[in-house]
C-alpha positions in Angstrom: -11.0 15.1 -0.9 -10.0 18.0 -3.0 -7.7 17.1 -5.9 -6.7 20.7 -6.6 -5.7 21.3 -3.0 -3.8 18.0 -2.9 -2.0 19.0 -6.1 -0.9 22.2 -4.6 0.4 20.3 -1.5 2.2 17.7 -3.7 3.8 20.6 -5.7 5.0 22.3 -2.5 6.4 19.0 -1.1 8.0 18.1 -4.4 10.8 20.5 -3.6 11.6 18.7 -0.4 13.8 15.7 0.0 11.1 13.0 -0.6 11.4 9.8 -2.6 7.8 9.8 -3.8 4.2 10.0 -2.8 1.7 7.4 -1.4 -1.7 8.7 -2.7 -5.2 7.3 -2.2 -8.3 8.2 -4.2 -10.2 11.1 -2.7 -12.0 10.0 0.4 -15.7 10.4 1.1 -16.7 11.7 -2.4 -16.6 8.3 -4.0 -15.5 9.3 -7.5 -16.1 7.1 -10.6 -13.1 5.1 -11.9 -12.6 7.8 -14.6 -12.6 10.4 -11.8 -10.0 8.4 -10.0 -7.8 8.3 -13.1 -8.2 12.1 -13.5 -7.3 12.6 -9.8 -4.1 10.6 -10.1 -3.1 12.2 -13.4 -3.7 15.7 -12.0 -1.3 14.8 -9.1 1.3 13.2 -11.4 1.3 16.4 -13.5 2.7 18.5 -10.6 5.6 16.1 -9.7 8.2 14.0 -11.4 8.5 11.8 -8.4 7.2 8.2 -8.2 3.7 7.6 -7.0 2.4 4.6 -5.1 -1.3 4.0 -5.6 -3.1 3.5 -2.3 -6.1 1.2 -2.6 -7.8 1.5 0.8 -11.6 1.2 0.2 -12.4 1.1 3.9 -11.1 4.7 4.3 -12.0 6.1 0.8 -15.3 4.4 0.0 -14.0 3.3 -3.4 -11.9 0.5 -4.8 -9.4 0.9 -7.6 -10.6 -1.6 -10.2 -8.1 -3.5 -12.3 -9.0 -1.4 -15.4 -8.2 1.8 -13.6 -4.9 0.4 -12.1 -3.9 -0.9 -15.6 -4.5 2.5 -17.2 -2.5 4.3 -14.5 0.3 1.6 -14.6 0.9 2.5 -18.3 2.5 5.7 -17.0 5.9 4.8 -15.5 5.5 7.4 -12.8 3.1 5.0 -11.0 5.5 2.5 -9.6 3.5 0.4 -7.0 0.2 -0.2 -5.4 -0.5 -0.6 -1.7 -3.4 -3.0 -1.6 -5.7 -3.0 1.4 -8.6 -5.4 1.4 -10.7 -6.5 -1.5 -10.6 -9.6 -3.6 -7.4 -11.7 -3.2 -7.6 -12.7 -6.8 -7.0 -9.1 -7.8 -3.4 -9.5 -6.5 -2.8 -12.1 -9.2 -4.4 -9.8 -11.8 -2.2 -6.9 -10.7 0.9 -9.0 -10.9 0.0 -10.4 -14.3 -1.4 -7.3 -16.0 0.8 -4.5 -14.7 4.4 -3.8 -14.0 3.5 -2.3 -10.6 5.2 -3.5 -7.4 2.3 -5.0 -5.4 2.6 -4.2 -1.7 0.4 -5.5 1.2 -1.4 -2.8 3.0 -3.2 -5.1 5.4 -0.5 -6.4 7.8 -2.3 -9.7 8.3 -2.2 -10.4 4.5 1.5 -9.9 4.1 2.4 -13.6 4.0 -0.4 -14.4 1.5 0.6 -11.5 -0.8 4.3 -12.6 -0.7 3.2 -16.1 -1.6 1.3 -14.8 -4.6 4.5 -13.0 -5.8 3.9 -9.6 -4.2 6.9 -7.4 -3.5 6.5 -6.5 0.2 4.4 -4.3 2.4 3.8 -0.9 3.9 2.9 -2.3 7.2 1.9 -0.3 10.3 2.8 -3.1 12.8 6.2 -3.5 11.2 7.3 -0.3 13.1 7.3 -2.4 16.3 9.6 -5.1 15.0 10.9 -4.2 11.6 13.7 -6.8 11.9 11.2 -9.6 12.0 9.1 -8.3 9.0 12.4 -7.9 7.0 13.3 -11.5 8.0 10.0 -12.8 6.6 10.7 -11.0 3.4 14.2 -12.4 3.2 13.0 -15.9 3.9 10.4 -15.7 1.2 13.0 -14.4 -1.3 15.2 -17.4 -0.6 12.4 -19.9 -0.9 12.3 -20.7 2.8 8.5 -20.6 2.9 7.9 -22.8 5.9 10.3 -20.8 8.0 8.7 -17.5 6.8 5.2 -19.0 7.6 6.3 -19.9 11.2 7.7 -16.5 11.8 4.7 -14.8 10.3 2.3 -16.9 12.5 4.4 -16.0 15.5 3.8 -12.3 14.6 0.1 -12.6 14.0 -0.8 -12.0 17.7 1.1 -8.7 17.6 -0.5 -7.8 14.3 -3.9 -8.5 15.7 -3.2 -6.5 18.8 -2.0 -3.5 16.7 -5.4 -3.5 15.0 -7.5 -4.2 18.0 -8.4 -0.4 18.0 -8.4 1.9 15.0 -5.0 2.2 13.4 -2.6 4.0 14.1 -3.5 4.3 17.8 -2.1 1.0 19.1 1.1 1.3 17.0 1.8 4.8 18.4 1.1 3.6 21.9 3.5 0.6 21.5 6.2 2.9 20.0 5.8 5.3 22.9 6.4 2.4 25.3 9.6 1.4 23.4 
């Protein structure tokens, strides 16, 4: 929840072999949209690496509104948004109004986001069977929507199981069993 402490951490990690940063708004403090913009810009100032916006209102208490995301997307350092929850229509707005890659953050919404033109997911349950999640993406890319839907529907029980308790507990337990 401390932008300055996080900026110091990002600066320290910037010298490691990382491809970029997945960053949410500060949790608990519920900043204004302008405060969120300032938070992200402060973090971008300490790294040249790509940043993925992480819109996860259930954990942070705030939602990234379309105006905020559009303002941040004007800076090419912000390359994608991981979208968790919220209004499904916002996906269309994000795809139409920004150049950001739109990624599903709610595993159960992956198929819907891909159907809307989204670019993929950062999915916790994909750790269990990454091959099947990749296959869904490939099927969608080649226009095989019915096959992708069938595979996604077959994965839904696993996805629901992985979120039957707070994430990431079930995923870690399943991985330990593997």
